[in-house]
N, C-alpha and C positions, 0 to 999 in steps of 0.2 A: 117418608122422605128418604132420599139418598144420604147416607152419612157424609158430612162435609169432608171428612178425612179421606174419602175415596177420590176427591178432586183436588183438594188443597190441604196440604199436610200441616202447615204451621202458620198460616195467615190469620190475622184477626177476623172476627166474625163479619164485620162490615165489609172488609176487603174481599172476603170469600164470597159473600152474597153478590157483590158487584161483579166479580169474575164469573160467577155462575149465571147471572143475568146476561152477561156478554156472550157466553157460550150458547145459551138458549136462543138469543137473538140471532146468532150466526146460523143455527139450525133453521130458524124461520126464514132467513134470507136465502139459504141454499137448497132446501129440500121441500118447500111448501108446494112447488109445482107438481110433485108426484102425488097421486091420490092415495097410494097404499104402499105398504112394505112389500118388496119383491126381491128377486135375486135368490141368494142362497137360502133364505128362510123359506121360500117356496109357498107362500100363502099370503092372503090379504087379511088385514086386521082392521076392525073398526077403530076409529081414532079415540081410543080409550086407554087410560092408564092401567086398567086392570089386566090388559092383555100383555103387558111387558113385565118380564122378570127383571130382577135386579141385575143379572148378568148382561141381558140384552141392553138394558138402559145404560149401564156403565160402559159397555163396549162402544155404543153409539156416541156417548159423551167423549170417550177417549179419541175416537176418530175426528170428531169436531174440534176437540182441543188442539189436535195437531194442525188442522186447517187454520184455526184461528190464530195460533201462535205464528204460523208461517206468514199470515197476512200482517200481523203486528210487526214482525221483524223486517218485512219488505215494504212497510209503509213509507211514503216519501217524507213524513215527518214523525217525530217521536210521539207515541201515544202514552198517556199516563192514566192511572185508574180514575183520577179526578175528572178526566175528559170524557169518560163514559159513564160517570156516576148518574147522569140524568136519565139513563134508560129506565123505563117503567118496570117496577118489580113484577115478577111473574112467579106463580107457584108452580111446583113440579107437575101437578095434575093438569094445569092449563097449557103446559108446553109439551107434554108427552106426545100430543098429536103430531108434532113435527117430526118425531122419530120414525113414524110409520112409513114415511116415504124413502127411508135410507136403505139403499141396496148394499148388502154386506157380502163382499166377495173376497175370499182369502186365496191368494195365489202363492204357491211356494217359489222361493227365489234361490237359484243355485249360487253357490259361492265360487268366486273366481280368484285364483291366486296368481299373482304376477311373479314370474321367475326371470331374474336377470343374471347375467354372468359378467364378472369383471373382466375388462379387456386385459390381455397380457401386457405387462409393463414393457416399455421399450428400453433398450440399453442406451443410457444417456449419461453424460458427465458434464461438469462445468467446462472442462478443457476439450478442445477439438482441434482437428487439423488446421494449421494456419495460425494458431494462437501461440503467444509467447509464454513459456513456462514461468509460473510465479516463483519469486525468490523464496528459498527455504534453506534450512540448515540441517544436515544429517551428522550422525556420529558413528565412529567405527574405531576398532583397535588395529593399529598397524603391525607390521612384522616384528617390531620391537616390543610389542605388547603395551604400547602407549596409546591412550585415548586421543583421538583426533576428531576434528570437525571439518566438514567440507560443504560448500554451498552449491546451489544449482548453477550459479555463474561459473564457479570453478570447474564444474563438470562439463559445461556445454559451451562456454564462450569461445567462439572461433573454432569449434570442434564439431565432429559428427559423433553423436552419442546415442547409445541404446540404453534406455532405462526400463527395467521390467520389475513388476511387483508380484509378490505372493501373499496369500492370506496369512500365512504363519510359518515361522521356522520350525523344522522338525515334523511338519505335517506330511502325510504320505505322498501326495502328488507333487508337492513342492520339492521334497527331498529326493524322490525317485525319478522324476521326469523333468520338471521345469528348470530348476537350477542346474542339474547335471547336463542338460542339453546345451545350455549356453556355455558351460565350461568346455564341453566337447567341441563346440563349433566356434569357439573364441578366435582361433587362428584364421579360420575362413572369413569370419566377420571383419576382422582387422585387415585382412588382405583386400577387402572391398572398401577400405577407407574409414572404418569405424575406429575412433580414437579411444572411446571409453565404453565399457560394459559394466553396468551396476545393477545390483539386485536390491530392491527396497522392500522393507517389511515393517509393519507396526509391532516391533519387538524392541526390547532394550539392547544396547550395544553388547552387553555380556552374553545374552542369548545368541546374538548374531556371531559373536566370536566363537562360542562353543559349537555352533552349527557348522561354521567354516572348518573348524578343526575336525569335527566328526566326519565330514565329507572329504577331508583331505584336499581342500582347495588351496591353490597358491595365489598368484597374482592375476590369474586369468579373468576373474570377475571380482569386482569390489562389492562387498556386502555392507549395506548401509542401514542404520537404524533410524526409522522415523518414529521414535518412541512415543511421542505424544500425538502422532497422526496429523501433524500440522500440514505437511505437504499433501498427504492423502485427502484431507478436507479441502485444501485450497483448490485442488483440481476436481473435486466432487466425485471421488470414487470410493467413498466409505462403504463398508460391508458390515452390517449389523448381525453378528452371530450370537447375540446375548441369549437367544432361546436354546442354544445348543448346550448339552450337558457337560461338554469339556471345558466350558468357561473361557471361550475366546474373546468375548466382548465385541467391540467395534474394531474391525481390521480393514484391510484394503482389498478391493476386488482385484482379480488377476488381470494383468495387462502387460503389453509390451509396446513401447513407443520409440520412434526414431526422431531425434531432434538435431537440427543443424543450426548452430549458433543460437541455441535456445528456442528455436521455433519448431513446433511439432510438424513433422512431415508425414509420419505414419503413426496411426493409433489403433492398435488391436486390443479392444476392451472386451473382456469376457463377461458373461452373465454370472455374477457371483464368483464362485470359485471354480467354475468350469475350465477345462483345458482343451480348447478346440483349435484356436488359431493364433495363439500368442507364443508359440515355441520359437526356438532359434532358427529352425528351418523356415518358418513363416517369415521371419525377418530377413533371412537370406534371399528369399524370393522377392521381397519388397525393395531390396537394394538395387 
């Protein structure tokens, strides 16, 4: 006999016998029509148990087990062991004849791997042209070295204002190109009706004060601290640089916007910290 543990590993004996009978009955139903074993075995065998090796028998049983389990799972109603317990018991020798008609064909299946590419993220923000800037408060040190605060309303109400943001004070592009460009073009911008030019960064007011002093900037541009990133988050332009070794954390993406009476008229939002179309020259062209 086939050892029961080849078919059922841990079921009680009665349950194992019931399942074995179910599998044998499935062979009888599906393979009785064929008179002999053909296909890859390449020979016809008398319907006798002595012609079957243990390997052939267990292989056939495994194939039938797969078929039987598929039928059980797809049955219109649940089947239980008790519902098939009435099947007449059959010995192995009396049922091996049903294996003889099973054609065994093994076909190699090639593996297919799906490759997908993530679409390039679009540049987006909570704020857009036509929106009213959200109220927020910034801090800065005045010419008397006194800490002051100023709100979005103070900067934009009844005014034409340019607000531009940098990822960080003292960083190369911000210090060498972005901020100096607005300082250099401040007179031209104001000649076109701009009342306020302010640089915003997620740095504390002390850092912004030191940066202003280092670049020898006067009153051409107001350097504002959005220390907690409240305004940056409110308009949806956070830039997470936590994975960078310099420890920048969450900063602001680079942008330049023109607001009239608090309403955004022009928004040049860069991808991350890139510097391609948010310069003072770009804002002069937009005016």
